[in-house]
C-alpha positions, -999 to 999 in steps of 0.1 A, spaced: 391 -559 397 395 -528 375 396 -494 391 374 -468 376 381 -431 378 357 -402 376 359 -378 347 367 -350 372 397 -370 385 409 -377 350 406 -340 341 426 -330 372 454 -354 363 455 -345 326 457 -308 335 486 -316 358 503 -334 329 497 -305 305 513 -281 329 546 -300 324 559 -292 359 564 -329 366 572 -359 345 546 -385 335 564 -409 358 563 -386 388 526 -380 383 519 -417 378 537 -427 410 520 -399 429 485 -412 420 493 -449 417 484 -451 380 504 -467 353 522 -441 330 506 -456 299 472 -450 313 480 -414 319 493 -410 283 460 -426 271 440 -401 291 461 -372 278 456 -383 242 418 -387 247 416 -352 262 435 -336 234 414 -354 208 382 -342 224 394 -306 224 397 -306 186 
């Protein structure tokens, strides 16, 4: 079964990634999400800003 995350949760995690206080790996293990998924969310967020 696939997990689904709210837009609010994704935004919170992406903001944490953009702060660059922790590595992607640290954030991924904190939230139990694969690092590749976090990179995908980050890319989507940056693309939607433009």
